[in-house]
C-alpha positions in Angstrom: -38.5 113.1 -0.8 -35.3 115.2 -0.6 -32.8 112.5 -1.2 -32.8 108.8 -2.1 -29.9 106.4 -1.3 -29.1 103.0 -2.7 -26.1 100.7 -3.3 -25.1 99.9 -6.8 -23.3 96.6 -7.4 -23.0 94.0 -10.2 -21.3 90.9 -11.4 -21.3 88.8 -8.3 -21.0 85.6 -10.5 -22.0 83.4 -7.6 -21.0 79.8 -8.2 -17.9 80.6 -10.3 -15.5 77.7 -9.9 -12.2 79.4 -10.8 -11.0 76.4 -12.8 -8.0 78.2 -14.3 -6.5 78.8 -10.8 -4.2 75.8 -9.9 -5.0 74.2 -6.6 -2.0 73.7 -4.4 -1.7 70.2 -2.9 -2.3 71.5 0.7 -4.6 74.4 -0.1 -8.2 75.3 -1.0 -7.8 78.5 -3.0 -10.8 77.9 -5.2 -13.1 77.2 -2.3 -11.9 80.4 -0.6 -12.6 82.5 -3.7 -16.0 81.0 -4.1 -16.8 81.7 -0.4 -15.6 85.3 -0.7 -18.1 85.8 -3.5 -20.9 84.5 -1.4 -19.7 86.6 1.5 -20.0 89.8 -0.7 -23.8 89.6 -0.1 -23.3 90.3 3.6 -20.7 93.1 2.8 -23.1 94.8 0.5 -25.8 94.7 3.1 -23.3 96.2 5.6 -22.5 99.0 3.1 -26.2 99.7 2.7 -26.6 100.1 6.5 -23.4 102.2 6.8 -24.7 104.7 4.1 -28.4 104.7 5.1 -29.5 102.9 2.0 -32.5 100.6 2.0 -31.9 99.1 -1.5 -29.2 97.2 -3.3 -29.3 97.2 -7.1 -27.5 94.3 -8.7 -26.9 95.2 -12.4 -26.7 91.7 -13.9 -24.7 88.4 -13.6 -25.6 87.8 -10.0 -25.0 84.1 -10.9 -22.2 82.8 -13.0 -24.3 80.5 -15.1 -27.9 80.1 -16.2 -28.1 76.9 -14.1 -26.5 77.5 -10.8 -26.7 74.6 -8.3 -29.7 74.6 -6.0 -27.2 75.1 -3.1 -25.7 78.3 -4.7 -29.1 79.8 -5.5 -30.7 79.0 -2.1 -27.8 80.0 0.0 -27.6 83.4 -1.9 -31.3 84.0 -1.3 -30.9 83.0 2.3 -28.2 85.5 2.8 -30.3 88.2 1.2 -33.3 87.2 3.3 -31.2 87.6 6.4 -30.6 91.2 5.5 -34.3 91.9 5.9 -33.8 95.6 6.2 -32.6 95.7 2.6 -34.5 95.3 -0.7 -32.4 93.4 -3.3 -33.2 94.2 -7.0 -31.7 91.5 -9.3 -31.3 92.1 -13.0 -30.7 89.2 -15.4 -27.4 89.7 -17.2 -25.7 87.9 -20.0 -24.5 85.0 -17.8 -27.9 84.5 -16.2 -30.1 85.9 -19.0 -33.9 85.4 -19.2 -34.0 82.8 -21.9 -31.2 80.4 -20.7 -32.0 81.0 -17.0 -35.8 81.0 -17.2 -36.1 78.2 -14.5 -33.8 80.2 -12.2 -35.8 83.4 -12.4 -39.0 81.6 -12.1 -37.7 79.9 -8.9 -36.6 83.2 -7.5 -40.0 84.8 -8.2 -41.8 81.8 -6.7 -39.6 80.9 -3.7 -37.5 83.9 -3.1 -37.9 86.0 0.1 -40.1 89.1 0.1 -37.1 91.5 0.1 -35.7 90.0 -3.2 -37.1 91.4 -6.4 -36.4 89.6 -9.7 -36.5 92.1 -12.6 -37.7 90.0 -15.4 -39.5 92.7 -17.4 -38.4 95.9 -19.0 -41.0 98.0 -17.2 -40.9 100.7 -14.6 -41.1 99.7 -11.0 -41.7 102.0 -8.0 -38.9 101.6 -5.5 -40.4 104.1 -3.1 -42.5 107.2 -3.4 -40.6 109.5 -5.7 -38.1 107.0 -7.1 -38.7 104.8 -10.1 -36.5 101.9 -11.2 -36.2 101.4 -15.0 -34.8 97.9 -15.5 -33.5 96.4 -18.8 -33.1 92.6 -18.2 -30.9 90.8 -20.8 -33.2 88.5 -22.7 -30.5 86.3 -24.2 -26.7 86.1 -24.0 -26.0 87.8 -27.3 -28.8 89.9 -28.8 -26.8 92.1 -31.2 -28.7 95.2 -29.9 -28.3 97.9 -27.3 -29.5 96.5 -24.0 -30.5 99.9 -22.7 -32.7 100.8 -25.7 -36.0 100.3 -23.8 -35.1 103.1 -21.3 -36.0 105.9 -23.7 -39.6 104.7 -23.9 -40.1 104.0 -20.2 -42.4 106.4 -18.3 -42.3 107.5 -14.7 -44.5 109.7 -12.5 -43.9 113.4 -12.8 -41.1 114.6 -10.6 -39.9 111.1 -9.7 -36.2 110.2 -9.8 -35.5 108.0 -12.8 -32.9 105.2 -12.1 -31.9 103.1 -15.0 -30.4 99.5 -14.6 -28.7 97.7 -17.4 -26.0 95.2 -18.3 -23.7 95.6 -21.2 -20.7 97.4 -22.7 -20.6 101.1 -23.5 -19.4 102.4 -26.9 -18.5 105.8 -28.2 -21.3 106.5 -30.6 -20.5 103.7 -33.1 -23.2 102.4 -35.4 -23.0 98.7 -34.4 -26.1 99.0 -32.4 -24.9 96.4 -29.9 -23.6 98.6 -27.1 -24.9 101.2 -24.7 -24.4 104.8 -25.8 -22.6 106.8 -23.1 -25.2 109.5 -23.3 -28.1 107.2 -22.5 -28.7 109.1 -19.3 -29.6 112.2 -21.3 -31.6 110.5 -24.1 -33.7 108.7 -21.5 -33.9 111.5 -19.0 -32.2 109.5 -16.2 -31.0 110.8 -12.9 -28.6 107.8 -12.7 -27.8 104.8 -14.9 -26.4 101.8 -13.0 -24.4 99.5 -15.3 -23.0 96.0 -15.0 -20.8 93.8 -17.2 -17.5 95.6 -16.8 -15.9 94.0 -13.7 -13.8 97.1 -12.8 -15.0 100.4 -11.4 -15.5 103.0 -14.2 -17.3 106.3 -14.4 -18.7 106.8 -17.9 -20.1 110.2 -17.0 -21.5 112.0 -13.9 -24.7 110.0 -14.1 -23.5 106.8 -15.8 -21.4 104.3 -13.8 -20.0 100.8 -13.6 -19.6 99.7 -10.0 -17.5 96.7 -11.0 -17.7 93.4 -9.2 -17.7 93.6 -5.4 -15.2 90.7 -5.4 -12.7 90.7 -8.2 -12.0 87.6 -10.2 -9.2 88.5 -12.7 -5.8 90.1 -13.2 -7.0 93.3 -14.7 -8.2 96.0 -12.3 -5.4 96.1 -9.7 -7.6 96.9 -6.8 -10.0 95.2 -4.5 -13.7 95.2 -5.5 -16.0 98.0 -4.5 -19.7 98.9 -4.6 -21.1 102.4 -5.0 -23.2 104.2 -2.4 -25.3 106.5 -4.4 -27.3 109.5 -3.1 -29.7 111.2 -5.5 -31.6 114.5 -5.2 -33.8 116.1 -7.9 -31.9 118.4 -10.1 -28.4 117.5 -8.7 -25.6 115.3 -9.9 -25.4 112.0 -8.0 -23.2 111.9 -4.9 -21.2 108.7 -5.2 -19.0 107.0 -2.6 -16.9 104.0 -3.3 -17.1 101.3 -0.6 -14.5 98.6 -0.6 -16.1 95.2 -0.4 -13.4 92.8 -1.8 -11.5 90.4 0.3 -9.0 89.3 -2.4 -6.6 91.4 -4.4 -5.7 90.2 -7.9 -2.5 92.1 -8.7 0.1 92.2 -11.5 3.6 93.6 -11.1 6.4 94.1 -13.6 9.9 92.8 -12.9 12.6 94.2 -15.2 15.8 92.2 -15.1 19.3 92.7 -16.7 22.3 90.4 -17.0 24.3 90.2 -13.8 21.5 91.4 -11.6 20.5 89.5 -8.4 17.1 88.0 -9.5 16.0 87.0 -6.0 16.6 90.5 -4.6 14.9 92.1 -7.6 11.9 89.8 -7.1 11.7 90.6 -3.4 11.7 94.3 -4.2 8.4 94.1 -6.2 6.5 91.9 -3.8 3.8 93.3 -1.4 4.9 93.4 2.2 1.6 92.4 3.9 -1.6 90.6 3.4 -0.1 88.0 1.1 -2.5 85.2 2.0 -5.4 87.2 0.4 -3.4 88.3 -2.7 -3.3 86.5 -6.1 -0.2 87.8 -7.7 1.2 87.6 -11.2 4.8 88.8 -11.7 5.7 89.6 -15.3 9.4 89.2 -15.8 11.1 90.8 -18.8 14.6 91.6 -19.9 17.8 89.5 -20.4 19.5 87.3 -17.8 21.9 84.4 -17.8 20.9 80.8 -17.3 22.1 80.7 -13.7 20.2 83.8 -12.9 17.0 82.4 -14.5 17.4 79.3 -12.4 17.8 81.4 -9.2 14.7 83.5 -10.2 12.6 80.3 -10.5 13.9 79.1 -7.1 13.1 82.4 -5.5 9.6 82.4 -6.9 9.1 78.8 -5.7 10.1 79.8 -2.2 7.8 82.8 -1.9 4.7 81.3 -3.7 3.2 79.5 -0.7 2.8 82.8 1.1 0.2 84.0 -1.4 -3.3 82.8 -2.2 -1.9 82.3 -5.7 1.4 83.2 -7.2 2.6 82.9 -10.8 5.8 84.0 -12.6 5.0 85.0 -16.2 8.3 84.8 -18.0 7.2 85.0 -21.6 9.0 88.4 -22.0 12.2 87.2 -20.3 15.1 86.4 -22.6 17.8 84.0 -21.5 21.5 84.4 -22.5 23.1 81.0 -23.1 26.9 80.3 -23.4 29.0 77.2 -23.5 30.0 77.6 -19.9 26.4 76.9 -18.9 26.5 73.7 -20.8 29.7 72.7 -19.1 28.0 73.0 -15.7 25.4 70.6 -16.9 27.8 68.0 -18.3 31.0 68.1 -20.3 30.1 65.1 -22.4 27.5 62.4 -22.7 23.7 62.3 -23.1 23.0 65.3 -20.8 25.4 67.5 -22.7 23.9 66.5 -26.1 20.4 67.2 -24.7 21.5 70.6 -23.4 23.2 71.5 -26.7 20.0 70.6 -28.6 17.9 72.7 -26.3 20.2 75.7 -26.6 20.2 75.4 -30.4 16.4 75.3 -30.4 16.1 78.2 -28.0 18.2 80.4 -30.3 16.8 79.1 -33.7 15.1 82.0 -35.5 13.3 79.6 -37.8 11.3 78.2 -34.8 8.2 79.9 -33.4 8.4 82.0 -30.4 6.5 79.5 -28.4 8.8 76.6 -29.4 11.9 78.7 -28.6 10.4 79.6 -25.2 9.6 75.9 -24.5 13.2 75.0 -25.3 14.5 77.8 -23.0 12.3 76.6 -20.1 13.4 73.0 -20.7 17.1 74.0 -20.6 16.6 76.0 -17.5 14.9 73.1 -15.8 17.7 70.7 -16.8 20.2 73.2 -15.5 18.3 73.5 -12.2 18.0 69.7 -11.8 21.7 69.2 -12.3 22.6 72.0 -9.9 20.2 70.7 -7.3 21.6 67.1 -7.6 25.2 68.3 -7.2 24.4 70.6 -4.2 
């Protein structure tokens, strides 16, 4: 065998419900996100065909919980079975670990299609002649030990490519014993170590890689999910190609504001121009603006939000300048003026916590907006 090709992916988290994402009254964002994760199976199979790979390695957390619904499990296995030209290698991770998910892995071994292999033992497996897979299934969610430790003792036929598969974090040679050492490829004589757990793409070394999740699920990595098309040859460094598989982009953008600036124009300048329906966007506003400008910023955010799969304005770092003229626009006397004065005092009170001051600022801004809308 001159070369061996496979797809490295991880952290599909099938069945994740995305409960922290607010559901708009007329939308189905969570359902779309869940369906995109299931659809990643077909996109991984397509990547395998595109790159001449007959195997897909899933480095842990294929399922989001140890007890996925029967629908989630069987539809996933059905999608893998439909890609009959691909062999799927499933490693238990911390979310679907062997102890908590024992019935799940037993069901996959018993009822799964012939092209799906559940890796429930830390023992070498021949993928094909000349390539040996060395899996390290996670036994339980938190073991306090290096999950890749068994690799050093696993044997393989002379001359065979050694491919490690593990799930966990990498540490820089600490003594905690809980993480995977970044030189595990050298200490275990590996041609490649496919890792899962980190949801973003990361190269630890030439032979040690995190693929990240093929479909992103958090505001952290600022790109769509990928898988890795890996080509191995004896004695050579791996040839690795990133293949984009994600449908949704989770993106964060900074919005720096100053007093007197047009907040609506500043917001528009940082927004993506295209593909908004498939983008979850968090805009982090910071700086100083007046109460009227803050109100206009919120209005501008409310106008643009329905164009995105999800949109949120994070204004914790945005300070609001208050002055008596703002209160006069709310009311010059009476209950509203008293309420506005109390909120302004609380917003500027150094003896209150930052959270309490921020709540007061938001409440004052809402009151200001309500009065302005009512008088429009």
